[in-house]
C-alpha positions in Angstrom: 68.3 139.8 68.6 68.0 136.2 67.3 69.7 133.3 68.9 71.7 132.7 65.7 73.2 136.2 65.8 73.9 136.0 69.5 75.6 132.6 69.0 77.8 134.0 66.2 78.8 137.0 68.3 79.5 134.7 71.2 81.8 132.5 69.1 83.5 135.5 67.3 84.0 137.3 70.6 85.7 134.2 72.1 88.1 133.8 69.2 88.9 137.5 69.2 89.9 137.5 72.9 91.9 134.3 72.5 93.8 135.7 69.5 94.8 138.7 71.7 96.9 136.3 73.7 94.7 136.5 76.8 94.9 133.3 78.9 92.1 130.9 78.1 90.5 131.0 81.5 90.3 134.8 81.4 89.0 134.8 77.8 86.2 132.4 78.5 85.2 134.0 81.8 85.3 137.5 80.3 83.1 136.7 77.3 80.7 134.8 79.5 80.3 137.7 82.0 80.1 140.3 79.1 77.1 138.4 77.5 75.5 138.0 80.9 75.6 141.8 81.3 73.9 142.4 77.9 71.7 139.4 77.3 70.8 138.0 80.7 69.0 139.6 83.7 71.3 141.8 85.8 70.5 139.5 88.8 72.5 136.8 87.0 75.7 138.7 87.6 75.1 138.3 91.3 75.2 134.6 91.0 78.4 134.2 89.0 80.4 132.8 91.9 77.6 130.6 93.0 77.2 129.2 89.5 80.9 128.5 89.1 81.0 126.8 92.6 77.9 124.7 91.9 79.3 123.6 88.5 82.6 122.6 90.1 81.2 121.0 93.2 81.3 117.5 91.6 83.0 115.0 93.7 84.6 113.6 90.5 86.5 116.8 89.9 88.1 116.4 93.4 90.3 113.6 92.0 92.1 116.0 89.6 94.4 117.8 92.1 95.0 114.5 93.8 96.1 112.7 90.6 98.2 115.8 89.8 99.9 115.4 93.2 100.7 111.8 92.4 102.2 112.7 89.1 104.2 115.6 90.6 105.6 113.3 93.2 106.9 110.9 90.6 107.9 113.5 88.0 109.8 115.8 90.4 111.8 112.9 91.8 114.1 110.4 90.1 111.3 108.0 89.7 110.4 109.0 86.1 114.1 108.7 84.9 114.6 105.4 86.7 111.5 104.0 85.2 112.7 104.9 81.7 116.3 103.6 82.3 115.0 100.3 83.5 112.8 99.7 80.5 115.6 100.9 78.2 118.0 98.4 79.8 115.7 95.4 79.3 114.8 96.3 75.7 118.4 96.9 74.6 118.6 94.0 72.2 115.2 94.7 70.5 115.5 96.5 67.2 114.5 100.1 67.9 114.4 99.0 71.6 115.4 102.5 72.8 112.5 104.1 71.0 110.1 101.4 72.2 111.4 101.9 75.7 110.5 105.5 75.5 107.0 104.7 74.3 106.5 102.2 77.1 107.9 104.6 79.7 105.6 107.3 78.5 102.6 104.9 78.8 103.5 103.7 82.3 104.3 107.3 83.5 101.0 108.5 81.9 99.2 105.8 83.9 100.6 107.2 87.1 100.5 110.9 86.3 97.4 111.4 84.1 99.0 114.4 82.5 100.4 114.8 79.0 102.9 117.7 79.6 104.2 116.0 82.8 104.8 112.8 80.8 106.6 114.6 78.1 108.8 116.5 80.5 109.6 113.6 82.8 110.5 111.0 80.2 111.7 113.5 77.5 114.4 115.0 79.8 116.0 111.6 80.0 114.9 110.0 76.8 115.7 112.6 74.1 119.3 113.0 75.1 119.8 109.3 75.3 118.2 108.6 71.9 120.2 111.4 70.3 123.4 110.0 71.9 122.6 106.6 70.3 122.2 108.1 66.8 118.5 108.7 66.6 117.7 111.7 64.4 116.5 114.8 66.4 113.0 114.8 64.8 112.5 111.1 65.4 113.5 111.3 69.0 111.3 114.4 69.6 108.3 112.7 67.8 108.5 109.6 69.9 108.4 111.6 73.2 105.7 114.1 72.0 103.4 111.2 70.7 104.1 109.0 73.8 103.2 112.0 76.0 99.7 112.2 74.5 98.9 108.9 76.2 98.7 111.0 79.4 95.2 112.1 78.4 94.0 108.7 77.3 95.4 106.1 79.8 93.7 106.2 83.2 93.9 108.2 85.4 93.2 110.6 82.6 92.2 114.1 83.7 90.6 114.6 80.3 88.5 111.4 80.8 87.4 112.8 84.3 86.1 115.9 82.7 84.3 114.1 79.9 82.6 111.9 82.4 81.3 115.0 84.2 80.2 116.7 80.9 78.6 113.6 79.4 77.3 112.3 82.8 78.7 108.8 82.2 80.5 106.4 84.5 84.2 107.4 85.0 85.1 103.7 85.8 83.7 102.6 82.4 85.6 105.4 80.6 88.8 104.4 82.3 88.3 100.7 81.3 87.3 101.7 77.8 90.6 103.6 77.3 92.7 100.5 78.0 92.2 98.7 74.7 92.8 101.9 72.5 95.7 102.8 74.8 97.4 99.4 74.1 96.6 99.9 70.4 98.4 103.3 70.3 101.3 101.9 72.2 101.6 99.1 69.7 101.3 101.4 66.7 103.9 103.9 68.1 106.3 101.1 69.0 105.9 99.4 65.6 106.7 102.7 63.9 109.7 103.3 66.2 111.1 99.8 65.3 110.5 100.3 61.6 112.0 103.8 61.4 115.0 102.6 63.6 115.7 100.0 61.0 115.5 102.6 58.2 117.8 105.0 59.9 120.1 102.2 61.0 120.5 101.0 57.4 121.2 104.5 56.2 123.9 105.0 58.9 125.4 101.6 58.0 125.5 102.5 54.3 127.2 105.8 55.1 129.8 104.1 57.3 130.6 101.4 54.7 131.1 104.1 52.1 133.8 105.6 54.2 131.8 108.0 56.2 131.6 108.7 59.9 130.5 105.8 62.2 127.1 106.7 63.7 126.3 106.1 67.3 123.5 103.9 65.8 126.2 101.3 65.2 127.2 101.0 68.8 125.8 97.7 70.0 126.8 98.0 73.7 124.3 96.0 75.8 124.0 96.0 79.6 124.7 92.7 81.4 122.0 90.8 83.2 123.4 91.9 86.6 123.3 95.6 85.5 119.7 95.1 84.3 118.5 93.5 87.5 120.2 96.2 89.6 117.7 98.7 88.2 114.6 96.8 89.2 114.4 97.5 93.0 113.7 101.2 92.4 111.1 100.7 89.7 109.0 97.8 91.1 107.5 99.8 93.9 106.0 102.3 91.5 104.7 99.6 89.2 103.2 98.0 92.3 101.7 101.4 93.1 100.2 101.6 89.6 98.7 98.1 89.9 97.4 98.7 93.4 95.6 101.9 92.5 94.0 100.2 89.5 92.9 97.3 91.5 91.4 99.6 94.2 89.5 101.5 91.5 88.3 98.7 89.2 87.8 96.2 92.1 85.2 98.5 93.6 87.2 99.1 96.7 87.4 102.8 96.3 85.8 105.7 94.3 87.9 107.6 91.8 88.5 110.4 94.3 89.5 108.0 97.1 91.7 106.2 94.6 93.4 109.5 93.7 94.0 110.3 97.3 95.4 106.9 97.9 97.7 107.1 94.9 98.9 110.6 96.0 99.7 109.5 99.5 101.4 106.3 98.4 103.5 108.1 95.8 104.7 110.6 98.5 105.5 107.7 100.8 107.5 105.8 98.1 109.6 108.8 97.1 110.3 109.4 100.8 111.4 105.8 101.3 113.3 105.2 98.1 114.7 108.6 97.3 114.8 110.1 100.8 112.6 113.0 99.6 110.8 114.2 102.7 112.5 117.4 103.8 110.5 120.7 103.3 113.1 121.9 100.8 112.7 118.7 98.8 108.9 118.7 99.0 108.6 122.3 98.0 108.9 121.7 94.2 106.3 118.9 94.4 103.8 121.0 96.3 104.5 124.1 94.2 104.0 122.2 90.9 100.8 120.6 92.2 99.3 123.9 93.4 100.2 125.7 90.1 98.9 123.0 87.8 95.8 122.3 89.8 95.0 126.0 90.2 95.5 126.7 86.5 93.4 123.6 85.5 90.6 124.2 87.9 90.4 127.9 87.0 90.1 126.8 83.3 87.4 124.3 84.3 85.4 126.8 86.3 85.5 129.4 83.5 84.7 126.8 80.9 81.7 125.7 82.9 80.5 129.3 83.3 81.0 129.7 79.6 78.9 126.6 78.9 76.2 127.7 81.4 75.8 131.1 79.6 75.8 129.4 76.2 73.0 127.1 77.5 71.0 129.9 79.1 71.0 131.9 75.8 69.9 128.7 74.0 73.0 128.9 71.8 74.1 125.3 72.4 70.5 124.0 72.0 70.0 125.8 68.8 73.3 124.6 67.4 72.4 121.0 68.4 69.0 121.3 66.8 70.6 122.7 63.6 72.9 119.7 63.4 69.9 117.3 63.9 67.8 119.1 61.2 70.6 118.7 58.7 69.7 114.9 58.7 73.3 113.8 58.2 74.0 110.1 58.3 75.4 109.0 61.7 78.9 108.6 60.3 78.9 111.8 58.4 77.7 113.5 61.6 80.5 111.9 63.6 83.1 112.8 61.0 81.9 116.4 61.0 82.0 116.6 64.8 85.5 115.1 64.9 86.7 117.5 62.2 85.3 120.3 64.3 87.2 119.0 67.4 90.4 118.8 65.3 90.1 122.5 64.2 89.5 123.5 67.8 92.6 121.6 68.7 94.6 124.1 66.7 93.9 126.7 69.4 92.5 125.1 72.5 93.6 122.5 75.1 91.5 119.3 75.6 90.0 120.6 78.9 88.4 123.6 77.2 87.3 121.7 74.1 85.3 119.2 76.2 83.5 121.7 78.4 82.8 124.1 75.5 81.6 121.6 73.0 79.7 119.1 75.1 76.4 121.0 75.2 76.5 121.2 71.4 77.8 117.9 70.2 76.4 115.4 72.7 72.6 115.8 72.0 73.0 115.0 68.2 75.3 112.1 69.0 72.8 110.7 71.5 70.0 111.1 68.9 72.2 109.2 66.4 72.6 106.4 68.8 76.3 106.6 69.6 77.7 105.1 72.7 79.1 108.0 74.8 81.7 105.7 76.4 83.0 104.8 73.0 82.8 108.3 71.8 84.7 109.6 74.8 87.6 107.4 73.8 87.5 108.4 70.2 87.2 112.1 71.0 90.2 111.8 73.4 92.4 110.3 70.7 91.4 113.1 68.3 92.2 115.7 71.0 95.6 113.9 71.4 96.3 115.0 67.9 95.8 118.6 69.0 98.5 118.2 71.6 101.1 117.5 68.9 100.0 119.5 65.8 100.6 123.2 65.3 99.8 125.9 66.2 98.7 125.0 69.7 100.6 121.7 70.1 101.2 121.9 73.8 103.6 118.9 73.7 105.6 120.7 71.0 106.4 123.5 73.4 107.2 121.0 76.1 109.7 119.3 73.8 111.2 122.6 72.9 111.8 123.4 76.6 113.3 119.9 77.1 115.5 120.0 73.9 115.7 123.7 72.8 118.5 122.9 70.3 116.1 120.8 68.1 114.7 123.0 65.3 110.9 123.4 65.4 110.8 122.2 61.8 112.4 118.9 62.8 110.0 118.4 65.7 107.0 119.0 63.5 108.2 116.6 60.8 109.0 114.0 63.4 105.5 114.2 64.8 103.5 113.9 61.6 103.8 110.0 61.3 102.4 109.7 64.8 99.5 112.0 63.9 98.7 109.6 61.0 98.9 106.6 63.3 96.3 108.3 65.6 94.1 108.8 62.6 94.5 105.1 61.8 93.5 104.3 65.4 90.3 106.3 65.1 89.4 104.5 61.9 90.0 101.1 63.6 87.9 102.1 66.6 85.1 103.1 64.2 85.3 99.7 62.4 85.9 97.7 65.6 84.2 99.6 68.5 84.7 96.5 70.6 88.3 97.6 71.2 86.8 100.3 73.5 83.6 98.6 74.7 84.9 95.1 75.5 86.7 95.8 78.8 83.9 97.9 80.5 81.2 95.4 79.3 83.2 92.4 80.5 84.3 93.9 83.8 81.0 95.4 84.8 78.8 92.7 83.2 76.8 95.2 80.9 
């Protein structure tokens, strides 16, 4: 049987299993083992566990559960809500300040947790009710949190970036640094839209009130006093200090990514014990349980995705697909556009973890041949995968928002998210035109 037919069967079999509702890890592992039985030596089956272990034995992957622990320690305590409330208090007089506060809170929490769903849940549980109480439309409030949550897979310590560094064999430190500029760009774009749409909804609410209608909560201009604002800082500053300290340890060359993750996890546990008195076994149980569940799920997906990629490589499916892309002789930008469109389509069904590990053997060789910088591409691909987190049908952040605010209709959530998807597309275009936004920091910091 030709490689092309085997490749088509491999892809169709994968889609078929996923459409049955089977968990992603089981679907990938099942199809990989099935093809090992029929198209590889029987002795290969004896090495399944060995192959999975060897693929996962990267020291870089060790940082994932540790970063998850840090995020759980903050997300399962009052730290996330306090962070949001403090930013909200200080931006009270800024037009659209509440929406901007949510974007900034998502960015800061993402930089501590490295997880998009955790960011959505932690900030959304406090932010969405507060925005709706202040008159924000349900879709607008949901869109801000869903889009802000996507920053969890871009801003360091991004779990997605960790996996890309393993798949592409590039420096994780460079990837983290490269994400800073685009991360700031997205925060600026999201905040600008939040301010603009606030003014639009505010004017509408004012017109309705002046015409004799009901006074919207938008028109409530209550602002906290300076004393009330400063009273919120003592609980937030230690976590901001933690964030800065972890970044300095990583980028200053004082610790490896795995050591930094361990340091961050331990310091986060120490801070919630000191500030929130969270140290008893009953209080620690939700943190440990959440860490174990998310880490186990994620590592199982990673293991099965790596096995899936190994089988695909052994059967020369990935090599043949890469060669086919090269022989098409597409211009480098058409090639990039085609690959990113492919990633967008995969985002309809798959989470970023699976997309990276499944597609890396296929898309990276043609991109290398076309002369693209993998550090830059890793950032661009991550932003494209961010879109997959907030567009249907997969839209993981959509389901998180529905769990946080179940009374908001799904239609409103989707319409509220669309402007942010367009802003992400704009960010990708800007990165293509001005790649220095991603490459400047790693080149400047590391002198390359």
